[in-house]
C-alpha positions in Angstrom: 104.0 141.8 139.0 101.4 140.9 136.5 101.6 137.4 135.2 102.1 137.2 131.6 98.9 135.2 129.8 100.0 131.9 128.3 99.1 131.7 124.8 97.2 128.4 123.6 99.2 126.2 121.6 97.6 126.2 118.2 98.4 122.6 117.5 96.0 121.6 120.7 93.2 123.2 119.3 92.1 120.5 116.6 92.8 117.9 119.3 90.8 119.7 122.1 87.8 120.1 119.6 88.1 116.4 118.8 87.6 115.3 122.4 84.6 117.9 122.9 83.0 116.5 120.0 83.5 113.0 121.3 82.4 113.6 124.7 79.3 115.3 123.5 78.4 112.4 121.2 79.0 109.8 124.0 76.8 112.2 126.3 74.0 112.4 123.6 74.1 108.4 123.2 74.0 107.9 127.0 71.0 109.9 127.5 69.2 107.8 124.5 70.3 104.7 126.3 72.8 103.7 123.5 76.0 104.1 125.2 77.3 100.6 123.9 77.4 102.1 120.2 79.1 105.1 121.6 81.9 103.1 123.0 82.1 101.1 119.9 82.4 104.2 117.9 84.9 105.6 120.3 87.1 102.2 120.1 86.8 102.4 116.1 88.0 106.2 116.1 90.9 105.3 118.4 91.7 102.4 116.2 91.8 104.5 113.0 93.9 107.1 114.7 96.4 104.5 115.8 96.5 103.1 112.2 96.9 106.4 110.7 99.8 107.3 113.0 101.4 103.6 112.6 100.2 102.1 109.3 102.6 99.4 109.9 100.3 98.1 113.0 97.4 98.2 110.6 99.1 95.9 108.1 99.9 93.5 111.0 96.2 93.5 111.9 95.2 92.9 108.1 97.8 90.2 107.7 96.7 88.3 110.8 92.9 88.5 109.6 94.0 86.9 106.3 95.7 84.1 108.1 93.3 83.6 110.7 89.4 82.9 110.1 87.4 85.1 112.4 83.9 84.2 111.2 82.9 82.8 114.8 83.1 86.2 115.9 82.8 88.9 113.0 81.0 88.7 109.8 83.2 87.6 106.8 80.6 88.3 104.0 79.0 91.4 102.9 80.3 94.8 102.1 81.1 95.8 105.7 83.3 93.4 106.9 86.6 94.3 109.2 88.8 93.5 106.2 86.9 95.6 103.9 86.6 98.5 105.9 90.3 98.2 106.9 91.0 98.2 103.2 89.0 101.2 102.4 90.8 103.0 105.2 94.3 101.8 103.8 93.2 103.1 100.4 92.7 106.6 101.7 96.1 106.4 103.5 97.7 105.4 100.3 96.2 108.4 98.6 97.4 110.7 101.2 100.8 109.1 101.1 101.1 109.6 97.3 99.9 113.0 97.4 102.4 114.0 100.1 105.4 112.2 98.7 104.6 112.8 94.9 106.1 109.1 94.2 104.3 106.2 92.4 107.3 104.0 92.6 105.2 100.9 93.1 103.9 101.3 89.6 107.2 100.7 88.5 108.2 97.7 90.7 108.5 94.7 88.6 106.6 92.4 90.8 103.6 94.6 90.9 103.7 95.0 87.1 103.8 91.1 86.6 101.2 90.6 89.2 98.8 92.9 87.1 99.6 91.2 83.8 98.9 87.9 85.8 95.4 89.1 87.1 94.6 90.5 83.6 95.2 87.4 81.9 93.6 85.2 84.4 90.3 87.4 84.1 90.6 87.1 80.5 91.0 83.2 80.2 88.2 82.9 82.9 86.0 85.2 80.7 86.8 83.1 77.5 86.5 79.8 79.4 83.0 80.8 80.4 81.9 81.3 76.8 83.7 78.1 75.5 82.8 75.7 78.2 79.3 76.7 78.9 77.4 76.6 82.2 79.4 75.4 85.0 78.4 72.7 87.9 77.5 75.4 90.6 78.4 73.2 93.5 81.9 72.8 92.0 82.7 76.3 90.6 84.9 78.4 92.8 85.8 80.8 90.2 84.1 83.8 92.0 85.9 83.0 95.3 89.3 82.5 93.5 89.1 85.7 91.8 88.1 87.4 95.0 91.0 85.8 96.6 93.5 86.9 93.9 92.2 90.6 93.9 92.4 90.8 97.6 95.8 89.4 97.9 97.1 91.9 95.2 95.6 94.6 96.9 97.2 93.6 100.3 100.4 93.3 98.4 100.2 97.0 97.4 99.5 98.1 100.9 102.5 95.9 102.3 105.1 97.3 100.1 103.9 100.8 100.7 103.6 101.0 104.5 106.1 98.3 105.8 109.1 100.5 105.1 111.9 99.9 107.8 113.7 97.0 109.6 111.6 97.9 112.7 108.3 97.1 110.6 109.9 94.1 109.2 110.9 92.8 112.6 107.2 93.3 113.5 105.8 91.3 110.6 108.3 88.5 111.4 107.5 88.3 115.0 103.7 88.2 114.1 104.3 85.6 111.5 106.5 83.4 113.9 104.0 83.8 116.8 101.1 82.6 114.6 103.1 79.6 113.3 104.1 78.6 116.9 100.4 78.8 118.2 99.3 76.8 115.2 102.1 74.3 115.4 101.3 73.7 119.3 97.6 73.4 118.4 98.3 70.7 115.8 100.9 68.8 118.0 98.5 68.8 120.9 95.5 67.5 118.8 97.7 64.7 117.2 98.8 63.4 120.7 95.4 63.5 122.1 93.9 61.9 119.0 91.6 64.9 118.3 92.3 65.4 114.6 90.1 64.1 111.9 92.5 61.5 111.0 92.8 60.5 114.5 96.7 60.4 114.2 97.8 63.1 111.8 98.2 66.7 113.2 96.1 69.3 112.2 95.6 72.6 113.8 92.4 73.6 115.9 93.8 77.2 116.5 95.8 79.7 114.8 96.3 79.9 110.8 93.2 78.5 109.3 95.0 76.9 106.3 96.9 74.6 108.8 93.6 72.6 109.5 95.2 70.6 106.6 97.8 68.3 107.8 99.8 68.8 104.6 99.7 72.6 104.9 100.3 72.5 108.6 103.7 70.5 107.8 104.6 73.3 105.4 104.1 76.1 107.8 106.2 74.2 110.2 109.1 73.9 107.7 108.7 77.5 106.4 108.7 78.5 110.3 112.0 76.9 110.8 113.6 78.5 107.9 112.4 82.1 109.2 113.3 81.2 112.7 116.6 79.7 112.1 117.9 83.0 110.5 115.9 85.4 112.5 117.7 84.2 115.6 120.9 85.8 114.0 119.3 89.4 114.6 119.2 88.7 118.2 122.1 88.7 120.7 121.3 85.8 122.8 118.7 86.3 125.6 115.2 84.6 126.5 113.9 85.2 123.0 116.9 83.7 121.2 116.5 80.6 123.6 112.9 80.3 123.0 113.3 80.4 119.2 116.1 77.8 119.4 114.0 75.5 121.2 110.9 76.0 118.8 113.1 74.7 115.9 113.1 70.9 116.8 109.5 71.5 118.1 108.3 72.7 114.5 110.3 69.7 113.0 108.4 67.3 115.4 104.8 68.8 114.3 105.8 68.5 110.8 106.4 64.9 111.3 103.2 64.4 113.4 101.2 65.4 110.3 102.5 62.4 108.7 102.9 64.5 105.4 105.4 62.9 103.0 105.8 66.3 101.3 106.4 67.9 104.6 109.3 65.1 105.4 110.8 65.7 102.0 110.5 69.8 102.7 112.2 69.3 106.0 115.2 67.2 104.5 115.6 70.0 101.9 115.7 72.7 104.5 118.4 71.2 106.5 120.4 70.4 103.5 119.9 74.2 102.3 121.1 75.4 105.9 124.0 73.4 106.1 125.3 74.1 102.4 124.6 77.9 102.8 127.5 80.1 102.4 131.1 79.0 103.4 131.8 75.7 105.3 131.2 76.6 109.1 131.9 74.0 111.9 129.5 76.0 114.2 126.8 75.9 111.5 127.2 72.2 111.0 127.0 71.4 114.6 124.0 73.6 115.3 122.2 71.8 112.2 123.3 68.4 113.4 122.1 69.2 117.0 118.8 70.4 115.7 118.3 67.1 113.7 119.3 64.9 116.5 116.8 66.5 119.1 114.0 66.4 116.5 114.7 62.7 115.7 114.8 62.2 119.5 111.4 63.8 119.9 110.1 61.9 116.8 111.1 58.7 118.3 109.3 59.6 121.6 106.0 60.9 120.1 105.5 59.2 116.6 103.4 56.3 116.4 103.9 53.1 114.1 101.2 54.5 112.0 102.8 57.9 111.4 106.0 56.2 110.5 104.0 53.9 108.0 102.8 56.8 106.2 106.1 58.9 106.1 107.8 55.6 104.6 105.2 54.9 102.0 106.8 57.0 99.2 106.0 54.4 96.5 102.7 54.6 94.4 103.0 50.8 94.0 102.8 50.0 97.6 100.6 47.4 98.8 96.9 48.2 99.5 96.2 49.1 103.2 99.5 50.8 103.8 98.8 54.3 105.0 99.1 56.9 102.3 98.8 54.6 99.2 95.4 55.8 98.3 96.5 59.4 98.6 99.4 58.6 96.2 97.3 57.1 93.7 94.8 60.0 93.7 97.5 62.6 93.2 99.1 60.9 90.2 95.6 60.4 88.5 94.8 64.0 89.1 98.1 65.1 87.6 97.2 62.9 84.5 93.8 64.5 84.4 95.1 68.0 84.6 97.8 67.5 81.8 94.9 66.2 79.5 93.1 69.6 80.4 96.3 71.5 79.3 96.8 69.8 76.2 93.2 70.8 75.1 93.7 74.2 76.4 97.4 75.1 76.4 96.9 79.2 76.1 94.1 80.2 78.3 93.3 77.0 80.2 89.9 76.0 81.3 89.6 79.2 83.6 90.5 79.7 87.3 88.2 78.0 89.7 86.8 75.6 86.9 89.1 72.6 87.5 86.9 70.3 89.8 83.7 70.7 87.4 85.5 70.4 84.1 87.4 67.2 85.3 84.2 65.9 86.5 82.6 66.3 83.1 85.8 65.0 81.4 86.5 61.9 83.5 83.8 61.5 85.9 85.9 62.5 88.9 86.0 65.7 90.9 88.6 67.0 93.1 91.3 69.9 93.3 94.5 69.9 91.5 96.7 69.2 94.7 99.5 71.0 92.6 99.9 74.6 92.4 101.9 74.3 89.0 99.1 72.3 87.6 96.6 74.7 89.2 98.0 77.6 87.1 98.6 75.7 83.9 94.9 74.6 84.1 93.5 77.7 85.3 95.3 80.1 83.0 97.3 78.0 80.4 101.1 78.2 79.9 101.4 82.0 80.0 99.9 82.2 83.8 102.3 79.7 84.8 105.3 81.6 83.0 104.2 84.8 84.9 104.0 83.1 88.1 107.6 81.7 87.8 108.7 85.3 86.7 107.2 86.5 89.9 109.1 84.1 91.9 112.2 84.7 90.0 112.2 88.4 90.6 111.6 87.8 94.3 114.5 85.3 94.7 116.8 87.9 92.7 115.6 90.8 95.2 116.5 88.6 98.2 120.0 87.6 96.6 120.7 91.3 96.1 120.1 92.0 99.8 122.3 88.9 100.9 125.2 90.1 98.6 125.0 93.9 99.1 123.4 94.7 102.5 125.9 96.1 105.1 123.7 95.5 108.0 124.0 91.7 109.1 120.4 91.8 110.3 119.1 92.5 106.7 121.2 89.7 105.6 120.1 87.0 107.9 116.4 88.2 107.2 116.7 87.9 103.5 118.5 84.4 103.8 115.4 83.3 106.0 112.8 84.6 103.6 114.6 83.3 100.5 115.0 79.8 102.2 111.3 79.9 103.0 110.4 80.8 99.6 112.5 77.8 98.1 110.7 75.4 100.5 107.3 77.2 99.3 108.2 76.4 95.6 109.0 72.7 96.7 105.7 72.4 98.5 103.8 73.9 95.7 104.2 70.5 94.0 102.0 68.9 96.4 99.4 71.6 97.0 97.4 74.2 95.1 98.7 76.8 97.5 99.1 80.1 95.3 96.1 81.9 96.6 97.4 81.6 100.1 98.4 84.7 101.7 101.9 83.3 102.8 103.0 83.4 99.2 102.0 87.3 99.0 103.8 88.0 102.3 107.1 86.4 101.1 106.9 88.2 97.9 106.0 91.6 99.7 109.1 91.1 101.9 111.4 90.4 99.0 110.3 94.1 97.9 110.5 95.8 101.2 113.8 94.2 101.9 115.5 95.1 98.5 114.3 98.8 99.1 115.8 99.0 102.6 119.0 97.7 101.4 119.1 100.2 98.6 118.6 103.0 101.1 121.3 102.1 103.2 124.1 104.6 103.7 127.0 104.3 101.0 130.7 104.1 102.4 133.0 106.1 100.3 136.8 106.5 101.7 135.7 105.4 105.0 132.8 108.0 105.3 129.1 107.1 105.2 126.7 109.1 102.7 123.0 108.5 102.4 122.1 107.4 98.9 121.1 110.1 96.6 117.7 110.2 94.8 116.3 112.0 91.9 114.7 115.2 92.8 110.9 115.7 92.2 109.9 117.5 89.3 110.2 121.1 89.4 113.4 121.0 91.3 117.0 120.9 90.1 118.5 120.2 93.8 119.6 116.4 94.5 118.0 115.4 97.6 119.4 112.7 100.2 117.5 110.4 102.0 118.1 110.4 105.6 120.6 107.7 106.9 
C-alpha cells in the first residue's frame, strides 16, 4: 500500500517562516558575538506576540508600570521608554481592532467626551496663563509634567476601555490592583514598626505603589483597598483566597492608622459607615463589619504609639503648638485661603495647570502645592475645569449604579459596589490631596465604563428564556446581529 502524502497545513507556513527567520537572526548575532541583543530581541518579539493575542495582559503591565516607578532598572525619560513603546504597540492594536470591528463606540462614550473637553480647556487655560502671567519661576513650574501626565492618563483610559472587555479581564485587573496595594501596605507598615520612615513613626511605603511614599496617600490606598477587597470577596466561594482577603481587611485598616493620617482616619470611618448602611439591613453584614472594626481596633491598640494617637486626635486648627499635626493643619488652611484668592482673580481660566506654586510664591511669598484636588482644579483651569471633573465623576457613579441595579450576575454587582465605594472614598480624600493626576482615578473611571458595557451585553430574559442583546447592524447590512451570550 502506498502511503498518502500528508499535506502541510497552510496556517503553519507563516509560523514556520517566523521561527526560521528568528533562528537565522540568532545564529548571525551569535557569530558576531552579540547574542545578548538577539536574546533580548527574541524576548521582545515573544512579549509583543503575547500582548497581541492577549491585550488584557498588556494593559495589566501598563497599569502596573504607571503605579510603580521603575527608574532604577529601566529608563523613564526620552522617546524609547518601555511605556512609550508599549503605548505605540497598543495604538497599532487599536487601529487594527477598529478596522476589524468597524466600531468607534468609544468616541461616543460620555466619559471620554468630557475628558476630551477637559483636556482641551486645560491646554487653553495654560496657554492664556502663559501670556497673562509672564515668565514662570522655572524651579516651581510643573506645567509640562502635569500636561504630560494628563495626556498619558487619557491615552491609558482609551486603551483600557477598549481592551478590558470581559469579566475575566476585570478580575485580572482587580487582582493586580489588590496585589499592588497589599505589597505597598505591608511595606509601609513594616517601615513604620521598624522606624524606617522619614517621619520615623508615620507609615510610608518603600516598595510597591510610588505615590504611597507619602503617608496620607498610603492611607487612602489602604482605605480604597478595603472597599475593593470587601466586595470582591463576594465573587469568591470561600477557599484560601477568600480567607486571605478577609485577613487583609483589618491589616489594611491598621496600616491606614499607622500613617497617622487624619484624612485616612476620616475616610476609614466613612467607609465602614457606607458598608454598614449599604442596601437592606443585614445582621450578617453588621456582624462582619463590627468584627472587622474590632480586630482593627485591637491591632491598633497593640501597634500604635502615643505619637500616632496624638496626631490622629488632633483635628482642631487651634490646638496647642507642639502637638503632632498642628503645623500641617495650619498650612493647609492657609493654602486654601491663598488658592481661593487666585480663583477670585481668575475664575474662568485659572492660573494654568502646574503654575500654582510659583504664582502663590509671587502673590504671598510662600510656595507649596494645593493639597486639595478641588482647589487644584479651580486654580489650574477655573470653574469650568472643576465642573467638567465633577461631571466625569457623576457619569462614572451613574454607570456603577446602573450595573448595581440591572446586572443579573451577582459578581458584577459586587464588583460595581466595590468600585463605587472606592470612588466615593476617593472623592472624600480629594479634599486633602491634589490627587487627580494619579492613575488610580483613571482606573476607577475606566472600570465604571467597562462594567456598564459588560452589564449591557448580558443575556436578556424574556418569558423564562435567555436572549443575547441585539445590536445595530453595521453600515451596508440590514440583518440584525446578536452578540454572543
